[in-house]
C-alpha positions as CSV (number, residue, x, y, z in Angstrom):
1,M,27.4,35.2,2.6
2,K,27.1,32.1,4.8
3,S,23.4,32.7,5.3
4,R,22.8,33.0,1.6
5,C,24.5,29.6,1.0
6,I,22.3,28.1,3.6
7,E,19.2,29.6,2.0
8,T,20.3,28.3,-1.4
9,Q,21.0,24.9,0.0
10,S,17.7,24.8,1.8
11,L,15.9,25.8,-1.4
12,W,17.7,23.2,-3.4
13,L,16.9,20.5,-0.8
14,S,13.2,21.6,-0.8
15,G,13.1,21.4,-4.6
16,L,14.8,18.0,-4.6
17,A,12.3,16.8,-1.9
18,C,9.4,18.1,-4.1
19,F,10.8,16.4,-7.2
20,I,11.2,13.1,-5.4
21,T,7.6,13.3,-4.0
22,I,6.2,14.0,-7.4
23,A,8.3,11.2,-9.0
24,L,7.2,8.7,-6.4
25,G,3.6,9.7,-6.7
26,T,3.7,9.3,-10.5
27,L,5.4,5.9,-10.1
28,N,2.8,4.8,-7.7
29,T,0.0,6.0,-10.0
30,A,1.5,4.2,-13.0
31,T,1.9,1.0,-10.9
32,Q,-1.8,1.2,-9.8
33,A,-2.9,1.7,-13.4
34,A,-1.1,-1.5,-14.5
35,E,-2.9,-3.6,-11.9
36,P,-6.1,-5.3,-13.1
37,A,-9.3,-3.4,-12.2
38,S,-11.1,-6.5,-10.9
39,T,-10.0,-9.9,-9.6
40,A,-13.5,-11.4,-9.7
41,R,-13.6,-15.1,-10.0
42,Y,-16.7,-16.5,-11.6
43,Q,-17.5,-20.2,-10.9
44,K,-20.6,-20.4,-13.1
45,I,-21.4,-18.2,-16.1
46,L,-24.8,-18.3,-17.8
47,F,-25.1,-17.0,-21.4
48,L,-28.6,-16.2,-22.6
49,G,-29.2,-15.0,-26.1
50,N,-30.3,-15.7,-29.7
51,S,-28.4,-17.6,-32.4
52,I,-25.2,-15.6,-31.8
53,T,-25.1,-17.3,-28.4
54,L,-26.1,-20.8,-29.5
55,H,-27.6,-22.4,-32.5
56,G,-28.0,-26.1,-33.1
57,P,-27.4,-27.7,-36.6
58,S,-30.0,-26.9,-39.2
59,K,-30.0,-28.4,-42.7
60,K,-32.7,-25.9,-43.7
61,I,-30.3,-23.0,-43.4
62,G,-27.1,-24.9,-44.0
63,W,-25.7,-24.5,-40.5
64,E,-23.8,-27.6,-39.2
65,G,-22.4,-26.2,-36.0
66,N,-23.7,-26.4,-32.5
67,W,-22.3,-23.1,-31.2
68,G,-22.9,-19.4,-31.7
69,M,-23.6,-18.5,-35.3
70,A,-21.2,-16.6,-37.4
71,A,-18.2,-18.3,-35.7
72,S,-16.2,-20.7,-37.8
73,S,-15.8,-23.1,-34.9
74,R,-17.0,-23.6,-31.3
75,D,-13.9,-22.1,-29.8
76,K,-14.3,-18.9,-31.8
77,D,-17.9,-18.0,-30.8
78,Y,-18.3,-15.1,-28.4
79,V,-19.4,-17.4,-25.5
80,H,-16.2,-19.4,-25.6
81,L,-14.0,-16.3,-26.2
82,V,-15.5,-14.5,-23.2
83,T,-15.3,-17.6,-21.0
84,R,-11.6,-18.2,-22.0
85,S,-10.8,-14.5,-21.3
86,L,-12.4,-14.6,-17.9
87,A,-10.6,-17.8,-17.1
88,K,-7.3,-16.3,-18.1
89,S,-7.7,-13.1,-16.1
90,S,-9.0,-14.9,-13.0
91,G,-6.8,-18.0,-13.0
92,T,-9.9,-20.2,-12.6
93,D,-11.8,-22.3,-15.2
94,P,-15.5,-21.4,-14.9
95,T,-18.3,-23.7,-15.8
96,M,-20.6,-22.2,-18.4
97,L,-24.1,-22.8,-19.8
98,A,-25.2,-21.3,-23.1
99,K,-28.9,-21.1,-23.8
100,N,-30.7,-19.9,-26.9
101,I,-33.7,-17.8,-25.8
102,A,-34.6,-16.5,-29.3
103,A,-38.3,-17.3,-28.6
104,F,-38.2,-14.6,-25.9
105,E,-37.6,-12.0,-28.7
106,R,-40.7,-13.0,-30.5
107,L,-43.0,-14.0,-27.5
108,Y,-41.7,-11.7,-24.7
109,A,-45.2,-10.9,-23.5
110,T,-46.2,-14.6,-22.9
111,Y,-42.7,-16.2,-22.5
112,D,-42.8,-18.4,-19.4
113,L,-39.5,-17.9,-17.7
114,Q,-40.0,-20.7,-15.2
115,E,-40.8,-23.2,-17.9
116,H,-38.2,-22.3,-20.5
117,L,-35.3,-21.5,-18.1
118,Q,-35.6,-24.3,-15.5
119,D,-32.1,-25.6,-16.3
120,A,-30.7,-22.1,-16.3
121,L,-32.2,-21.3,-12.9
122,A,-31.1,-24.6,-11.5
123,F,-27.5,-23.8,-12.7
124,H,-27.3,-21.0,-10.1
125,P,-24.8,-18.8,-12.1
126,D,-22.8,-16.0,-10.4
127,L,-22.5,-14.1,-13.7
128,V,-25.2,-13.8,-16.4
129,V,-24.4,-12.5,-19.9
130,L,-27.4,-11.5,-21.9
131,A,-26.9,-11.0,-25.6
């Protein structure tokens, strides 16, 4: 009878150890999933795109803003939303440059990158967003 109690106790302890191992493994996995995937910190962000990226005022089309079209204000265009989100997640406030390169869409075969993107190249971004 004594050996049977020892076997039962041993089985129970093995089961408890297994349960604790699984519980700790699950807890560790849940903790890892809650951590951010990336802690990249961008100092300079370059946004290249068409009018959704940047469009100056134009009476001809009734646009008075100097930000990405379809946004009701500068802080609501995608350039500023993305920049703000990256700043919040990284804890740094990156410098950004937004440039309208809509001419590239129409003249891609002859578009002179060196000529049209001098300021963008001189900016030396560490992240480029192309829209």
